[in-house]
N, C-alpha and C positions, 0 to 999 in steps of 0.2 A: 589494601584493597581486598575485599572479600572475594572468595572463589566464585560465587554466583554473579557478582558484578563483573568480574574479569571474563567469565564465560559469556555474559550478555554483550560485553564490549566486542569480544572476538566474533560472536555470532552476527552482531550488527555490521562489523567490518566485512565479514563474508557476504552478507546480504547486499551490501553496497557493491562489492566486486561482482557478484552474480548479476546484479541489476545493470551493470555496465556491459558485461560480457554476453549475457543471454540474448538481449535484443539484436546483437550482431548476426546471430543465426537466422533471425526473422527478416532482417533488412535485405537479404538476398532475394526475397519475394516481394514484389511491389505491393505496398499498402499493408503488408502483414503485421507491421508494428502497431498500427491503429486498429487492426482487427483482433489480434491475439493478445495485445497488451502485455508483452513479456516483462517490461520494466516494473509493472505494478505488482507482480507476484512476490518478488523478494521484499518489497517494502511492506506489503500486507503481512507476510510471514514474520518480518522483523518486529512489527508492532505487536503481533500476537505473542511472540516468544519473549521479546526483550522489554516490552513495556513502552509507554508513550514517549519517554525522553529519547530513547534510542530510535524509536519509530519515526519521530519527527526528523532527527538527524539523518536517518537513512533516506527519508522522503525528500530531503533537501539535497543531500550530497549525491545521491544516485543520478538524478537527471542533470545536475550541474557538472559532475565529473564526466558523465557520458557525453554531454554536449561539448565540453572542452576537448576530450580525448578522441571522440569519434565523429563529432558534428551532428549527432542525433541525441535528443531532439534539436531541430534547428533553433536558432536564437529567437525567431518569431514565436515559437510555441513554448519555449523554455519557461517563461514566468508563470503561465497558467498551469503547466504541467508540474512545476515545482510546488506551487500552492496545492494542487490536487493531491500529489503524493505525500506532502507534509501532513495534510489532513488525514490521509489514509493511515499513516503511522500513528498520529495522535489518537484518532478514534478507536482503532483496533487496540492500541495499548491501554487506553482508559477503560474501554468496555470489556475487554477480555478479563480484567480483574474484577469486574463488578457484576457481570451477567451470569447467572446460573452456576455458581461455584460447585454445586452438587452434580451438575450435568455439564461437564466441560465441552462436549461436542456441540450441544445446543448453544452454549455461550459463544463458542467460536463462530458458529454460523450467524448468530445475531450480531456479533461484533463486526464480522466481515460484511454483512449486508448493510448495516448502518454506515460503516466506513465507506463502502463503495458509493452509496447514495450521497453522503455528505461531501466526499471528495469531488464527485461529479458536479454537485450543486455549486461548490466553491469555484471549480474550474469554469463553469458556465457564467457565474457572477463576475469573476475576474475578467473573462473575455468580454462580456457584455458591457461592463462598466468602465474598464480601463484599457485593455490592449486592443480590442476590436470594436470599440464603442461606435454605434451607428451602423455597423455592418454585420453584427452578430445577432441572429434572430433565434426565436424559440425553435423553429424548424431545424436550423443548423445545429443547435445544441442537442436536440433529441436525436438527430441523425448521427452526430459524432459520438455522443456519450452513451447511447443505448443501441441504436440500430446497427451501425457499423461494428460496434464493440461487442455485440451479442456473443460471438464465439469466445472472445476473451473472458467475458463475464461468466460464461458456462465453465470454462477451464478453471477459473478462479474458485468457483463454488464447488467444483468436483475435486480439485486437487488440494487446495490450501488447508482445509480443516484436517483431512487425513494426514497430510505431510507434517503439520504441526504436532498432531497426536503421535506419529511415529518418531519424530525428533525428540519429543519429551519422554516417550516410553523408552527409547534407546539410551537416554542419558546425554545425547548430543546437545540438548538444550535444557536448561533448568526451568521447570515450570514456575510461572509467576505466582507469588503468594496472592491469595484473594483478599480484597479489601474487606475490613470488618464491616458488618452491617451497622447502619446508623441506628442509634437508639432514639425512640420517640420521647420527647420531654413534655 
């Protein structure tokens, strides 16, 4: 196993652990989990730092382990949240390697915003089509995914890109190699 791969594996495991522990501090305040989205932060960070494979695993394992160990998220919300967080890990991991390699901070923001939108859309689609079919409206989706979550979205945009930069700069996380540009044929 290469040193970078081992470092990403350890980082991903730490992100899962933080994703299980961090929300506990927020659940002491009513509705704070759905407002500040503490479980989303380590998954988004994992995708940006470790790539899409570890990002997806972190997005699946974090809510699953948290639900089993702490009861949060409740089983009724677990499937949609699991899909949402898996998409966060996938999209941040894929896009962080492809967007603006010469300007890593801009690439992080673009990857983060794209992942946040894609994950929320998947969560809304999963709820509307499978888990709450017939009782899930566009108004409920907008309220839950954007209005209630606005403070959490702001925290993610303010904290995550800088945190990833600091982790990479300190050597605590190995920066991902950027994907080579495709050649036109």
